[in-house]
MARMARRO-690646 format. One line per 10 residues: number of its first residue (from 1); for each residue x, y, z of N, C-alpha, C. Coordinates in nm, 2 decimals. Layout:
N
NUM) X Y Z X Y Z X Y Z  ...
This chain:
350
1) 8.32 10.17 8.67 8.45 10.14 8.73 8.56 10.24 8.67  8.64 10.29 8.75 8.74 10.39 8.71 8.85 10.32 8.63  8.91 10.39 8.53 9.03 10.34 8.46 9.15 10.37 8.55  9.26 10.29 8.53 9.38 10.31 8.62 9.43 10.46 8.62  9.42 10.52 8.50 9.47 10.66 8.50 9.39 10.76 8.58  9.27 10.72 8.63 9.19 10.80 8.71 9.25 10.81 8.86  9.35 10.72 8.88 9.40 10.70 9.02 9.52 10.78 9.05  9.62 10.76 8.96 9.75 10.83 8.98 9.83 10.82 8.85  9.92 10.91 8.83 10.02 10.90 8.72 10.16 10.91 8.79  10.25 10.82 8.76 10.38 10.83 8.81 10.48 10.82 8.69
11) 10.55 10.93 8.67 10.65 10.94 8.56 10.78 10.90 8.61  10.84 10.81 8.54 10.98 10.76 8.57 11.08 10.84 8.49  11.14 10.93 8.55 11.24 11.02 8.48 11.23 11.16 8.52  11.29 11.25 8.44 11.30 11.39 8.47 11.16 11.45 8.45  11.12 11.52 8.55 10.98 11.58 8.55 10.97 11.69 8.44  11.08 11.75 8.40 11.07 11.84 8.29 11.01 11.78 8.17  11.02 11.65 8.15 10.97 11.59 8.04 10.82 11.55 8.05  10.77 11.57 8.17 10.63 11.53 8.21 10.53 11.65 8.22  10.58 11.76 8.25 10.49 11.88 8.28 10.39 11.90 8.16  10.44 11.89 8.04 10.35 11.92 7.93 10.24 11.82 7.90
21) 10.25 11.71 7.97 10.15 11.60 7.95 10.05 11.60 8.07  10.08 11.67 8.17 9.99 11.67 8.29 9.88 11.77 8.28  9.76 11.75 8.33 9.66 11.85 8.33 9.69 11.96 8.43  9.62 12.07 8.42 9.64 12.19 8.50 9.63 12.15 8.65  9.73 12.19 8.73 9.72 12.16 8.87 9.63 12.25 8.96  9.56 12.20 9.05 9.50 12.28 9.15 9.59 12.31 9.27  9.68 12.22 9.29 9.78 12.23 9.40 9.91 12.16 9.36  10.02 12.23 9.39 10.15 12.18 9.37 10.22 12.16 9.51  10.27 12.04 9.53 10.35 12.02 9.66 10.49 11.99 9.62  10.58 12.08 9.65 10.72 12.08 9.59 10.81 12.04 9.71
31) 10.88 11.93 9.69 10.98 11.88 9.79 11.10 11.84 9.72  11.17 11.93 9.66 11.28 11.91 9.58 11.41 11.93 9.65  11.52 11.97 9.58 11.65 12.00 9.64 11.64 12.10 9.75  11.72 12.08 9.85 11.73 12.17 9.96 11.86 12.25 9.96  11.96 12.21 9.88 12.09 12.27 9.88 12.17 12.23 10.00  12.16 12.10 10.04 12.24 12.04 10.15 12.32 11.92 10.11  12.32 11.89 9.98 12.39 11.77 9.94 12.33 11.64 9.99  12.20 11.63 10.01 12.14 11.52 10.08 12.12 11.40 9.99  12.12 11.42 9.85 12.10 11.31 9.76 12.15 11.35 9.63  12.16 11.25 9.54 12.22 11.27 9.41 12.14 11.38 9.33
41) 12.21 11.49 9.29 12.15 11.60 9.22 12.11 11.72 9.31  12.12 11.70 9.44 12.09 11.81 9.54 12.22 11.88 9.55  12.23 12.01 9.52 12.35 12.09 9.53 12.40 12.09 9.68  12.52 12.09 9.70 12.58 12.09 9.84 12.55 12.22 9.92  12.53 12.33 9.84 12.50 12.45 9.91 12.39 12.52 9.84  12.31 12.61 9.90 12.19 12.67 9.84 12.22 12.77 9.73  12.34 12.82 9.71 12.36 12.93 9.62 12.31 12.90 9.48  12.31 12.78 9.43 12.27 12.75 9.29 12.13 12.71 9.28  12.05 12.71 9.39 11.91 12.66 9.39 11.82 12.74 9.30  11.84 12.87 9.30 11.76 12.96 9.21 11.77 12.92 9.07
51) 11.89 12.90 9.02 11.91 12.86 8.88 11.85 12.72 8.85  11.87 12.63 8.95 11.82 12.49 8.94 11.67 12.49 8.93  11.60 12.57 9.01 11.46 12.56 9.01 11.39 12.64 8.89  11.47 12.74 8.83 11.41 12.83 8.74 11.32 12.76 8.63  11.38 12.66 8.56 11.29 12.60 8.45 11.17 12.53 8.51  11.18 12.48 8.63 11.06 12.42 8.69 10.95 12.52 8.72  11.00 12.64 8.78 10.90 12.74 8.82 10.84 12.80 8.69  10.91 12.81 8.59 10.86 12.85 8.46 10.75 12.76 8.41  10.78 12.63 8.42 10.68 12.53 8.38 10.55 12.53 8.47  10.57 12.54 8.60 10.46 12.55 8.69 10.37 12.66 8.65
61) 10.43 12.78 8.63 10.35 12.90 8.60 10.28 12.89 8.47  10.34 12.83 8.37 10.27 12.81 8.24 10.15 12.72 8.25  10.15 12.62 8.34 10.04 12.52 8.35 9.94 12.56 8.45  9.98 12.63 8.56 9.89 12.65 8.67 9.77 12.74 8.64  9.67 12.72 8.71 9.55 12.81 8.71 9.58 12.93 8.80  9.50 13.04 8.78 9.51 13.15 8.87 9.47 13.11 9.01  9.40 13.01 9.03 9.36 12.96 9.16 9.45 12.85 9.22  9.55 12.82 9.15 9.64 12.71 9.20 9.72 12.76 9.32  9.75 12.66 9.41 9.84 12.69 9.52 9.96 12.61 9.51  10.07 12.66 9.57 10.20 12.60 9.57 10.26 12.59 9.71
71) 10.31 12.48 9.75 10.36 12.45 9.88 10.51 12.41 9.87  10.60 12.49 9.91 10.74 12.47 9.88 10.82 12.43 10.01  10.86 12.30 10.01 10.94 12.26 10.13 11.09 12.29 10.11  11.15 12.32 10.23 11.29 12.35 10.22 11.35 12.40 10.36  11.47 12.44 10.35 11.53 12.51 10.47 11.50 12.66 10.45  11.53 12.73 10.56 11.50 12.88 10.55 11.58 12.94 10.44  11.72 12.91 10.44 11.80 12.97 10.34 11.78 12.92 10.20  11.74 12.79 10.19 11.71 12.73 10.06 11.59 12.80 10.00  11.48 12.81 10.08 11.36 12.87 10.03 11.39 13.02 9.99  11.46 13.09 10.08 11.49 13.23 10.06 11.57 13.25 9.93
81) 11.65 13.16 9.89 11.73 13.17 9.77 11.64 13.16 9.65  11.53 13.07 9.66 11.44 13.05 9.54 11.33 13.15 9.54  11.30 13.21 9.65 11.18 13.30 9.65 11.18 13.41 9.54  11.29 13.47 9.51 11.29 13.58 9.41 11.25 13.52 9.27  11.28 13.40 9.24 11.24 13.34 9.12 11.09 13.31 9.12  11.03 13.26 9.23 10.89 13.24 9.24 10.82 13.38 9.22  10.87 13.48 9.29 10.80 13.61 9.28 10.81 13.67 9.14  10.92 13.64 9.07 10.94 13.69 8.93 10.83 13.63 8.84  10.80 13.51 8.87 10.70 13.44 8.78 10.56 13.45 8.83  10.53 13.54 8.93 10.40 13.58 8.96 10.34 13.49 9.08
91) 10.42 13.43 9.15 10.38 13.35 9.27 10.39 13.45 9.39  10.28 13.45 9.47 10.27 13.55 9.58 10.28 13.47 9.71  10.37 13.52 9.79 10.39 13.46 9.93 10.27 13.48 10.01  10.23 13.37 10.08 10.12 13.38 10.18 10.17 13.37 10.32  10.24 13.26 10.35 10.30 13.24 10.48 10.40 13.12 10.48  10.48 13.12 10.58 10.57 13.01 10.60 10.52 12.93 10.72  10.52 12.79 10.70 10.48 12.70 10.80 10.60 12.63 10.85  10.61 12.62 10.98 10.73 12.56 11.04 10.70 12.42 11.09  10.78 12.32 11.05 10.77 12.19 11.11 10.86 12.18 11.23  10.80 12.17 11.35 10.88 12.16 11.47 10.89 12.01 11.50
101) 11.01 11.96 11.49 11.04 11.82 11.51 11.06 11.78 11.65  11.07 11.88 11.74 11.09 11.86 11.88 11.24 11.84 11.92  11.27 11.85 12.04 11.41 11.84 12.09 11.46 11.70 12.07  11.38 11.60 12.05 11.43 11.47 12.02 11.50 11.46 11.89  11.49 11.56 11.81 11.55 11.56 11.68 11.70 11.60 11.69  11.74 11.65 11.80 11.88 11.70 11.82 11.96 11.58 11.86  12.08 11.57 11.79 12.17 11.46 11.82 12.22 11.47 11.96  12.24 11.36 12.02 12.28 11.36 12.17 12.41 11.42 12.19  12.50 11.42 12.09 12.63 11.47 12.11 12.65 11.61 12.06  12.54 11.69 12.04 12.56 11.83 11.99 12.63 11.91 12.10
111) 12.74 11.98 12.05 12.82 12.06 12.14 12.80 12.20 12.10  12.74 12.28 12.19 12.71 12.42 12.16 12.84 12.50 12.13  12.95 12.47 12.19 13.07 12.54 12.17 13.13 12.51 12.03  13.09 12.39 11.98 13.14 12.35 11.85 13.05 12.41 11.73  12.92 12.40 11.75 12.84 12.44 11.64 12.81 12.59 11.64  12.83 12.65 11.76 12.81 12.80 11.77 12.68 12.85 11.71  12.57 12.78 11.74 12.44 12.83 11.70 12.34 12.74 11.78  12.21 12.78 11.77 12.11 12.70 11.83 12.08 12.58 11.75  12.07 12.46 11.81 12.04 12.34 11.73 11.91 12.35 11.65  11.91 12.30 11.53 11.80 12.31 11.44 11.71 12.19 11.45
121) 11.58 12.22 11.48 11.48 12.12 11.49 11.36 12.14 11.40  11.38 12.22 11.30 11.27 12.25 11.21 11.31 12.26 11.07  11.21 12.25 10.98 11.22 12.29 10.84 11.09 12.36 10.81  11.08 12.41 10.69 10.96 12.49 10.65 10.89 12.45 10.52  10.77 12.47 10.52 10.69 12.46 10.39 10.63 12.60 10.37  10.65 12.66 10.26 10.60 12.80 10.23 10.49 12.79 10.13  10.38 12.86 10.17 10.26 12.86 10.10 10.25 12.98 10.00  10.23 12.95 9.87 10.22 13.05 9.77 10.08 13.04 9.69  10.04 13.15 9.64 9.92 13.15 9.55 9.97 13.23 9.42  9.89 13.22 9.32 9.92 13.30 9.20 9.88 13.44 9.23
131) 9.96 13.53 9.18 9.93 13.68 9.19 9.81 13.71 9.10  9.70 13.76 9.16 9.58 13.79 9.09 9.60 13.93 9.02  9.61 13.92 8.89 9.63 14.05 8.81 9.58 14.03 8.67  9.55 14.14 8.61 9.48 14.13 8.48 9.55 14.22 8.38  9.55 14.18 8.25 9.61 14.27 8.14 9.51 14.38 8.11  9.56 14.50 8.09 9.48 14.61 8.05 9.55 14.69 7.94  9.49 14.79 7.89 9.55 14.88 7.79 9.68 14.94 7.84  9.68 14.96 7.97 9.80 15.02 8.04 9.90 14.92 8.09  9.88 14.80 8.06 9.97 14.69 8.11 9.90 14.61 8.22  9.97 14.51 8.27 9.91 14.42 8.37 9.90 14.50 8.51
141) 9.78 14.49 8.57 9.76 14.56 8.69 9.71 14.46 8.80  9.73 14.48 8.93 9.68 14.40 9.03 9.53 14.40 9.03  9.46 14.29 9.08 9.32 14.28 9.08 9.25 14.40 9.16  9.31 14.45 9.27 9.25 14.55 9.34 9.25 14.68 9.26  9.35 14.71 9.18 9.35 14.83 9.10 9.25 14.81 8.98  9.25 14.69 8.92 9.16 14.67 8.81 9.01 14.69 8.86  8.98 14.64 8.98 8.84 14.65 9.03 8.80 14.80 9.04  8.89 14.89 9.09 8.86 15.03 9.10 8.86 15.10 8.96  8.96 15.06 8.88 8.97 15.13 8.75 8.85 15.10 8.66  8.80 14.98 8.66 8.68 14.95 8.58 8.56 15.03 8.63
151) 8.55 15.04 8.76 8.44 15.12 8.81 8.45 15.27 8.77  8.57 15.32 8.78 8.59 15.46 8.74 8.57 15.48 8.59  8.61 15.38 8.51 8.60 15.38 8.37 8.45 15.39 8.33  8.36 15.33 8.41 8.22 15.34 8.38 8.16 15.48 8.40  8.24 15.56 8.46 8.19 15.70 8.49 8.11 15.71 8.62  8.09 15.61 8.69 8.02 15.61 8.82 8.10 15.66 8.93  8.05 15.74 9.02 8.12 15.78 9.14 8.14 15.66 9.23  8.25 15.66 9.31 8.28 15.55 9.40 8.17 15.51 9.49  8.10 15.62 9.55 8.00 15.59 9.65 7.89 15.51 9.60  7.86 15.50 9.47 7.75 15.43 9.42 7.78 15.27 9.42
161) 7.90 15.24 9.45 7.93 15.10 9.47 7.85 15.04 9.59  7.84 15.13 9.69 7.76 15.09 9.81 7.61 15.07 9.78  7.56 15.15 9.69 7.42 15.13 9.64 7.41 15.00 9.57  7.51 14.97 9.48 7.51 14.85 9.41 7.51 14.73 9.50  7.58 14.73 9.60 7.60 14.62 9.69 7.50 14.62 9.81  7.42 14.72 9.82 7.32 14.73 9.93 7.38 14.74 10.06  7.49 14.82 10.08 7.55 14.84 10.21 7.57 14.99 10.23  7.61 15.03 10.35 7.62 15.17 10.38 7.75 15.23 10.32  7.87 15.17 10.36 7.99 15.22 10.30 8.10 15.11 10.29  8.06 14.98 10.31 8.16 14.87 10.31 8.22 14.85 10.17
171) 8.14 14.87 10.07 8.18 14.84 9.93 8.30 14.93 9.89  8.28 15.06 9.91 8.39 15.15 9.87 8.51 15.13 9.97  8.48 15.11 10.09 8.59 15.10 10.19 8.67 14.97 10.18  8.61 14.86 10.14 8.68 14.73 10.13 8.73 14.71 9.99  8.63 14.72 9.89 8.66 14.67 9.76 8.74 14.76 9.67  8.75 14.89 9.71 8.82 14.99 9.63 8.95 15.04 9.70  8.97 14.99 9.81 9.10 15.02 9.88 9.22 14.98 9.80  9.32 15.06 9.80 9.44 15.02 9.72 9.56 14.98 9.80  9.54 14.96 9.93 9.64 14.91 10.02 9.61 14.77 10.07  9.67 14.75 10.19 9.66 14.61 10.25 9.52 14.59 10.30
181) 9.44 14.69 10.32 9.30 14.67 10.36 9.21 14.62 10.25  9.26 14.61 10.13 9.17 14.57 10.02 9.12 14.43 10.05  9.00 14.41 10.02 8.93 14.28 10.03 8.86 14.24 9.90  8.89 14.13 9.84 8.83 14.09 9.72 8.68 14.06 9.74  8.59 14.12 9.66 8.45 14.10 9.68 8.41 13.95 9.67  8.33 13.90 9.76 8.27 13.76 9.74 8.19 13.76 9.61  8.16 13.64 9.56 8.10 13.62 9.43 7.97 13.70 9.42  7.89 13.69 9.52 7.76 13.76 9.52 7.77 13.91 9.50  7.87 13.97 9.58 7.89 14.11 9.57 7.96 14.15 9.44  8.05 14.07 9.40 8.11 14.10 9.27 8.01 14.10 9.16
191) 7.91 14.01 9.16 7.81 14.01 9.06 7.73 14.13 9.06  7.70 14.19 9.18 7.62 14.31 9.19 7.70 14.43 9.14  7.83 14.43 9.16 7.91 14.54 9.11 7.91 14.54 8.96  7.93 14.42 8.90 7.94 14.40 8.76 7.81 14.44 8.69  7.70 14.39 8.75 7.57 14.42 8.69 7.54 14.57 8.70  7.57 14.63 8.81 7.54 14.77 8.83 7.62 14.86 8.73  7.75 14.83 8.72 7.84 14.91 8.63 7.79 14.90 8.48  7.75 14.78 8.44 7.71 14.76 8.30 7.57 14.81 8.28  7.49 14.82 8.38 7.35 14.88 8.36 7.35 15.03 8.37  7.43 15.09 8.46 7.42 15.23 8.49 7.54 15.31 8.44
201) 7.65 15.24 8.40 7.77 15.30 8.35 7.75 15.35 8.21  7.85 15.43 8.16 7.85 15.49 8.03 7.84 15.37 7.93  7.73 15.38 7.84 7.71 15.27 7.74 7.83 15.25 7.65  7.90 15.36 7.62 8.01 15.35 7.52 8.13 15.26 7.57  8.14 15.24 7.70 8.25 15.17 7.75 8.22 15.02 7.78  8.10 14.98 7.76 8.06 14.84 7.80 8.13 14.74 7.70  8.16 14.62 7.75 8.13 14.57 7.89 8.24 14.61 7.99  8.20 14.64 8.11 8.29 14.66 8.22 8.31 14.53 8.29  8.43 14.52 8.35 8.47 14.40 8.42 8.47 14.28 8.33  8.54 14.29 8.22 8.55 14.18 8.12 8.69 14.13 8.12
211) 8.70 14.00 8.12 8.83 13.93 8.12 8.87 13.90 7.97  8.77 13.90 7.88 8.80 13.87 7.74 8.77 13.98 7.65  8.72 14.09 7.70 8.68 14.21 7.61 8.55 14.19 7.55  8.48 14.08 7.57 8.35 14.05 7.50 8.23 14.05 7.60  8.26 13.98 7.71 8.15 13.96 7.81 8.20 14.00 7.95  8.11 14.04 8.03 8.14 14.08 8.17 8.17 13.95 8.25  8.26 13.95 8.34 8.28 13.84 8.43 8.16 13.81 8.52  8.13 13.69 8.54 8.02 13.66 8.64 8.08 13.63 8.78  7.99 13.64 8.87 8.04 13.61 9.01 8.10 13.48 9.03  8.04 13.38 8.96 8.10 13.24 8.97 8.24 13.24 8.91
221) 8.26 13.30 8.79 8.39 13.31 8.73 8.49 13.38 8.82  8.45 13.49 8.88 8.53 13.56 8.97 8.58 13.47 9.09  8.49 13.40 9.14 8.52 13.32 9.26 8.62 13.21 9.22  8.61 13.16 9.09 8.70 13.05 9.05 8.84 13.10 9.03  8.86 13.23 9.03 9.00 13.28 9.01 9.08 13.28 9.14  9.00 13.27 9.25 9.07 13.27 9.39 9.09 13.12 9.43  9.20 13.10 9.51 9.23 12.97 9.55 9.13 12.93 9.66  9.11 12.80 9.66 9.02 12.74 9.77 9.09 12.75 9.90  9.00 12.77 10.00 9.06 12.77 10.14 8.95 12.71 10.23  8.98 12.59 10.29 8.89 12.52 10.38 8.95 12.54 10.52
231) 8.91 12.63 10.59 8.97 12.67 10.72 8.94 12.56 10.83  9.05 12.53 10.90 9.04 12.44 11.02 9.08 12.51 11.14  8.99 12.53 11.24 9.03 12.60 11.36 9.13 12.52 11.44  9.22 12.59 11.51 9.31 12.53 11.60 9.44 12.49 11.53  9.45 12.50 11.40 9.58 12.47 11.33 9.65 12.61 11.30  9.77 12.62 11.35 9.85 12.74 11.32 9.96 12.72 11.22  10.05 12.81 11.21 10.16 12.79 11.11 10.28 12.72 11.18  10.27 12.66 11.29 10.37 12.58 11.35 10.31 12.44 11.37  10.36 12.34 11.30 10.32 12.21 11.30 10.41 12.12 11.37  10.36 12.06 11.48 10.45 11.98 11.56 10.43 11.83 11.53
241) 10.54 11.76 11.50 10.54 11.62 11.47 10.69 11.57 11.48  10.72 11.47 11.55 10.86 11.42 11.55 10.90 11.37 11.41  11.03 11.38 11.38 11.08 11.32 11.25 11.04 11.17 11.25  11.00 11.12 11.14 10.94 10.99 11.13 11.04 10.88 11.17  11.00 10.81 11.27 11.08 10.69 11.31 10.99 10.57 11.34  10.86 10.59 11.30 10.76 10.48 11.34 10.74 10.39 11.21  10.63 10.32 11.21 10.60 10.23 11.10 10.58 10.30 10.97  10.55 10.43 10.97 10.53 10.50 10.85 10.66 10.52 10.78  10.77 10.52 10.85 10.90 10.55 10.79 10.94 10.43 10.70  10.96 10.45 10.57 11.00 10.34 10.48 11.14 10.30 10.50
251) 11.17 10.17 10.50 11.30 10.12 10.51 11.34 10.05 10.38  11.47 10.04 10.36 11.52 9.96 10.25 11.51 9.81 10.28  11.48 9.73 10.18 11.47 9.59 10.20 11.60 9.52 10.25  11.71 9.58 10.21 11.84 9.52 10.25 11.89 9.58 10.38  11.81 9.66 10.44 11.85 9.71 10.57 11.95 9.82 10.57  11.98 9.88 10.45 12.08 9.99 10.44 12.01 10.11 10.38  12.07 10.22 10.40 12.03 10.35 10.33 12.06 10.33 10.18  11.98 10.41 10.11 12.00 10.41 9.96 12.13 10.47 9.93  12.24 10.40 9.95 12.38 10.46 9.95 12.43 10.50 9.81  12.41 10.42 9.71 12.48 10.45 9.58 12.46 10.59 9.53
261) 12.34 10.66 9.57 12.32 10.79 9.51 12.30 10.90 9.62  12.35 10.87 9.74 12.35 10.96 9.85 12.49 11.01 9.87  12.51 11.14 9.88 12.65 11.19 9.90 12.71 11.14 10.03  12.64 11.14 10.14 12.70 11.11 10.27 12.61 11.01 10.34  12.59 10.88 10.29 12.51 10.79 10.36 12.56 10.76 10.50  12.46 10.74 10.59 12.49 10.71 10.73 12.51 10.56 10.74  12.62 10.51 10.79 12.64 10.37 10.80 12.53 10.31 10.89  12.47 10.20 10.85 12.38 10.12 10.94 12.24 10.18 10.95  12.21 10.29 10.88 12.08 10.35 10.88 11.99 10.29 10.77  11.88 10.24 10.81 11.80 10.16 10.72 11.69 10.25 10.65
271) 11.67 10.37 10.70 11.57 10.46 10.64 11.59 10.48 10.49  11.49 10.46 10.41 11.51 10.47 10.27 11.54 10.61 10.22  11.48 10.71 10.28 11.48 10.85 10.23 11.54 10.94 10.34  11.62 11.03 10.30 11.68 11.12 10.40 11.58 11.20 10.48  11.46 11.24 10.42 11.37 11.33 10.49 11.23 11.30 10.45  11.17 11.19 10.49 11.04 11.15 10.45 10.94 11.24 10.53  10.84 11.29 10.46 10.74 11.38 10.53 10.62 11.30 10.59  10.57 11.34 10.70 10.45 11.27 10.76 10.33 11.29 10.66  10.26 11.18 10.65 10.13 11.18 10.57 10.03 11.28 10.63  10.04 11.30 10.76 9.95 11.39 10.83 9.96 11.53 10.78
281) 10.09 11.57 10.74 10.11 11.71 10.69 10.05 11.72 10.55  10.07 11.61 10.47 10.02 11.62 10.33 9.87 11.62 10.33  9.80 11.55 10.42 9.66 11.55 10.43 9.61 11.69 10.48  9.69 11.76 10.56 9.66 11.89 10.61 9.66 11.99 10.50  9.76 11.98 10.42 9.77 12.07 10.30 9.66 12.05 10.21  9.63 11.93 10.17 9.52 11.90 10.08 9.39 11.93 10.13  9.37 11.91 10.26 9.24 11.95 10.32 9.22 12.10 10.31  9.33 12.18 10.32 9.32 12.32 10.33 9.28 12.38 10.20  9.33 12.33 10.09 9.32 12.40 9.96 9.27 12.32 9.84  9.22 12.20 9.86 9.17 12.12 9.75 9.04 12.05 9.79
291) 8.96 12.00 9.69 8.84 11.92 9.72 8.86 11.80 9.63  8.77 11.70 9.66 8.77 11.58 9.59 8.77 11.60 9.43  8.86 11.53 9.37 8.87 11.54 9.22 8.97 11.64 9.17  9.03 11.72 9.26 9.13 11.82 9.22 9.26 11.75 9.18  9.33 11.82 9.09 9.46 11.77 9.04 9.58 11.82 9.13  9.66 11.72 9.18 9.77 11.75 9.26 9.90 11.71 9.19  9.99 11.81 9.18 10.13 11.78 9.13 10.23 11.76 9.24  10.31 11.65 9.22 10.42 11.63 9.31 10.54 11.61 9.22  10.61 11.72 9.18 10.71 11.70 9.07 10.83 11.63 9.12  10.87 11.63 9.24 10.99 11.56 9.29 10.94 11.46 9.40
301) 10.89 11.35 9.34 10.81 11.26 9.42 10.88 11.20 9.54  11.01 11.16 9.52 11.07 11.08 9.63 10.99 10.96 9.66  10.94 10.95 9.78 10.85 10.84 9.82 10.70 10.87 9.80  10.68 10.98 9.74 10.54 11.02 9.69 10.44 11.03 9.81  10.48 11.09 9.92 10.39 11.10 10.03 10.27 11.19 10.00  10.29 11.30 9.92 10.17 11.38 9.88 10.08 11.30 9.79  10.13 11.23 9.70 10.04 11.15 9.61 9.97 11.04 9.68  10.03 10.97 9.78 9.97 10.87 9.86 9.85 10.93 9.93  9.87 11.05 9.99 9.76 11.12 10.06 9.65 11.16 9.96  9.69 11.20 9.84 9.59 11.25 9.74 9.50 11.13 9.70
311) 9.56 11.01 9.68 9.48 10.90 9.64 9.38 10.87 9.76  9.43 10.87 9.88 9.34 10.84 9.99 9.23 10.94 10.00  9.25 11.06 9.96 9.15 11.17 9.98 9.07 11.19 9.85  9.09 11.11 9.75 9.01 11.13 9.63 9.05 11.24 9.54  9.18 11.28 9.55 9.23 11.38 9.46 9.31 11.30 9.35  9.35 11.37 9.25 9.41 11.31 9.13 9.56 11.35 9.12  9.65 11.26 9.18 9.79 11.30 9.18 9.87 11.27 9.05  9.96 11.36 9.02 10.06 11.34 8.91 10.20 11.36 8.97  10.28 11.25 8.97 10.41 11.26 9.04 10.52 11.22 8.94  10.64 11.26 8.97 10.75 11.22 8.90 10.87 11.19 8.99
321) 10.96 11.10 8.95 11.08 11.07 9.03 11.18 11.02 8.94  11.30 11.07 8.95 11.41 11.04 8.86 11.50 10.92 8.91  11.50 10.90 9.04 11.58 10.80 9.10 11.51 10.66 9.09  11.58 10.57 9.04 11.52 10.44 9.01 11.48 10.37 9.14  11.56 10.37 9.24 11.52 10.31 9.36 11.40 10.37 9.43  11.40 10.50 9.43 11.28 10.57 9.49 11.15 10.55 9.41  11.16 10.55 9.28 11.04 10.54 9.20 10.98 10.40 9.22  11.06 10.30 9.24 11.01 10.16 9.26 10.94 10.16 9.40  11.00 10.22 9.50 10.94 10.22 9.63 10.81 10.31 9.63  10.81 10.42 9.55 10.69 10.50 9.54 10.58 10.42 9.47
331) 10.62 10.35 9.37 10.52 10.27 9.29 10.45 10.17 9.38  10.52 10.10 9.47 10.46 10.01 9.56 10.37 10.08 9.66  10.41 10.19 9.70 10.33 10.27 9.80 10.20 10.32 9.74  10.21 10.37 9.62 10.09 10.42 9.55 9.99 10.31 9.51  10.05 10.20 9.47 9.97 10.08 9.43 9.89 10.03 9.55  9.96 10.02 9.66 9.90 9.97 9.78 9.78 10.06 9.83  9.81 10.19 9.82 9.70 10.29 9.86 9.58 10.28 9.76  9.61 10.26 9.63 9.50 10.25 9.54 9.42 10.12 9.56  9.49 10.02 9.59 9.42 9.89 9.62 9.33 9.90 9.74  9.38 9.98 9.84 9.30 9.99 9.96 9.17 10.07 9.93
341) 9.17 10.15 9.82 9.05 10.22 9.78 8.96 10.13 9.70  9.00 10.00 9.69 8.91 9.90 9.62 8.89 9.94 9.47  9.00 9.99 9.41 8.99 10.03 9.27 9.11 9.98 9.20  9.09 9.92 9.07 9.20 9.87 9.00 9.31 9.98 8.98  9.43 9.94 8.98 9.54 10.04 8.96 9.66 9.97 8.89  9.74 10.06 8.83 9.86 10.01 8.77 9.96 10.13 8.77  10.08 10.11 8.75 10.18 10.21 8.73 10.16 10.28 8.59  10.14 10.41 8.59 10.13 10.48 8.47 10.26 10.55 8.44  10.34 10.48 8.36 10.48 10.53 8.35 10.51 10.56 8.20  10.62 10.64 8.18 10.66 10.67 8.04 10.78 10.58 8.01
């Protein structure tokens, strides 16, 4: 029988105090400040978001694996403001996914002459991976350069990579390209390149393709450096789902919005959270880049939608929430999901 800590961890308080206690993440789902003044602590404008996120990005980078993925929710301008910080710390942009909430999301009284823009019905989640690069005597280099440099360091001509891999010309054309056509070798082909270089290359330079200077990397180790990707046909980078107004949308027990810590609470609105994400989206993210048993970080939990989905799917979520009301609601939600898995559970709090 599993211990409660095998199910989820929910930190009550500032997540900066929790990062050092959490295991390495396989996936980070980040739904923090947008720069719209939507809740206590969210800047009113996006200009200061980069500085706000910097200590968090630094902590994510310190803890993450080379194979970790990061999914950053926000507005276009909010994300664009934070992107340079993510890039600075070695996170590589993959793509932006748009949540199309449909025309029903537009307020009925929108006046085009007043707003002087197209009505907004979307927000984005931006997919990042760690930049694959390695330290060398000449400094840190991208993986594609390291792959070619190690081969040349062995003294072997490029064409012999085709011999090593048992192909006509695909190895040199794909694996040694230094532009956008570069393709990382699959584990089996990487193992062949490594073995060939260390068997036929200059003995004085061995080991070739070593990450620690002592032993050559194996195909399995190489594959573990790349992020997981479980492709699902028919899913594009535009996700259509109306803003939650159904039974999935959490309401406050007293029938009012969580007003004490919201800058501009809407009178009479019972929704507990300004922008609750559909569980369907969280499942989609986790299906794409994780497998059962993987560690999922949700540093700005809110109602912990990502962590709820992670429990459901057999992942191991670590979440944090600083707002007392949200953390109580998230705890109830996580506990309920854990109980549905027929496994004992409790709040794991600091």
